[in-house]
C-alpha positions in Angstrom: 12.1 21.9 12.2 12.3 18.8 14.4 9.3 19.9 16.6 7.3 20.7 13.5 8.0 17.2 12.0 7.1 15.5 15.3 4.0 17.6 15.6 2.8 16.7 12.1 3.6 13.0 12.4 2.0 12.7 15.9 -1.4 13.4 14.3 -1.2 11.2 11.3 -2.1 7.6 10.4 -0.5 6.8 7.0 -1.9 4.1 4.6 0.1 2.8 1.7 -0.5 1.3 -1.7 1.9 0.2 -4.4 4.5 0.0 -1.7 7.3 -2.2 -3.1 10.0 -0.2 -1.3 11.8 -0.1 2.0 11.1 2.2 5.0 14.2 2.9 7.0 14.0 4.4 10.6 17.2 6.0 11.7 17.6 6.6 15.4 19.5 9.3 17.2 21.9 6.7 18.6 22.9 5.6 15.1 20.8 2.4 15.0 18.6 1.6 12.1 15.5 -0.5 11.5 14.1 -1.4 8.0 10.8 -2.7 6.9 9.5 -3.8 3.5 6.5 -1.5 2.9 4.6 -4.3 1.1 4.4 -6.1 4.5 2.8 -3.0 6.2 -0.8 -2.1 6.2 -0.4 1.1 8.4 2.0 3.3 10.2 0.4 5.1 13.1 1.8 8.2 14.9 -0.4 8.7 17.9 -1.0 11.9 19.9 1.8 11.0 22.3 4.3 10.8 19.5 4.6 7.0 19.5 5.1 5.2 16.2 3.5 1.7 15.6 3.6 -0.4 12.5 0.6 -2.6 11.6 1.4 -5.5 9.3 -0.8 -7.3 6.7 -0.6 -10.4 8.9 -2.4 -8.5 11.7 0.8 -8.2 13.9 1.9 -4.8 15.3 5.3 -3.5 16.3 5.9 -0.5 18.6 8.8 1.7 17.5 8.6 4.0 20.5 8.5 7.8 20.6 9.5 9.7 17.5 11.6 12.0 19.7 14.3 9.2 19.5 14.1 9.1 15.7 16.5 11.1 13.6 15.0 10.3 10.2 12.3 8.2 8.5 13.1 7.5 4.8 10.6 6.0 2.3 12.6 4.8 -0.7 9.6 4.7 -3.1 6.3 4.3 -1.2 3.2 6.1 -2.2 0.8 7.7 0.3 -2.8 7.1 -0.7 -4.5 8.8 2.2 -3.8 10.3 5.5 -6.3 10.2 8.4 -6.1 12.8 11.1 -6.8 11.0 14.4 -8.0 14.1 16.3 -11.0 14.7 14.0 -11.3 11.5 12.1 -11.1 13.4 8.8 -9.7 11.6 5.8 -8.0 13.4 3.0 -7.6 11.5 -0.3 -5.6 12.6 -3.3 -6.3 10.7 -6.6 -5.3 9.5 -9.0 -1.9 8.9 -7.6 0.3 8.8 -9.6 -1.2 11.5 -11.8 -0.3 13.0 -15.2 -3.0 15.7 -15.6 -5.4 16.5 -12.8 -5.7 15.4 -9.1 -8.8 15.4 -7.1 -8.8 16.0 -3.4 -11.6 14.6 -1.2 -12.1 15.5 2.4 -10.8 19.0 2.5 -12.8 21.9 3.9 -14.2 24.5 1.6 -11.7 27.4 1.1 -8.8 25.4 2.6 -5.5 26.1 1.0 -3.7 23.3 -0.9 0.1 23.7 -1.2 2.2 21.4 -3.4 6.0 21.3 -2.6 8.7 19.5 -4.6 11.2 17.2 -2.9 13.6 20.2 -2.2 10.8 21.9 -0.2 10.1 24.5 -2.8 6.4 25.6 -3.0 5.4 24.8 -6.6 1.7 25.3 -6.6 -1.1 26.8 -4.4 -4.8 26.4 -4.8 -8.1 26.3 -2.9 -9.8 24.0 -5.5 -10.5 20.4 -4.9 -9.5 19.6 -8.5 -6.0 20.8 -9.5 -4.3 20.6 -12.8 -0.7 19.3 -12.2 0.2 19.0 -15.9 2.7 21.9 -15.6 4.7 20.2 -12.8 7.8 18.2 -13.8 7.6 14.5 -13.4 8.7 13.4 -9.9 7.6 13.3 -6.3 5.7 16.1 -4.5 4.1 16.7 -1.2 0.5 17.9 -1.1 -0.1 19.8 2.2 -3.6 20.6 3.4 -3.6 22.0 6.9 -1.7 19.4 9.0 -2.2 16.7 6.4 0.7 15.7 4.1 0.1 13.4 1.1 2.9 12.2 -1.1 2.1 12.7 -4.8 3.8 11.1 -7.8 3.6 13.2 -11.0 4.1 11.1 -14.1 
């Protein structure tokens, strides 16, 4: 599980919107670092597994290699898109939050979209770029397309 998580995060650049929550980084040695998501413009996980925060002010902060991180917790933030650095492809899921239908932009034709609930249970699978999420209970979900993960809020 840890290798998979590090592998997925090492390819992703995450952008946030409506981020009035706290991001907590918990390290293996028990230390913690917290950041207000509203102050962040980007969190970058590069191919080497290093995590860097970019702030709205233009400053950056290197958090080192994710192999020293036990857990990254987002208390309420909403992922709006995820860019895969290796290919430059951008996947967008909107509207987010959504009550009825989501549209996915940037996925390849025939690619499988999997939607998981917070407990990791697969709740929906599709190959369509427009997906009706009306039947899902209100809450947070993870939309997985290849190596891309987008947090979805169903309202």
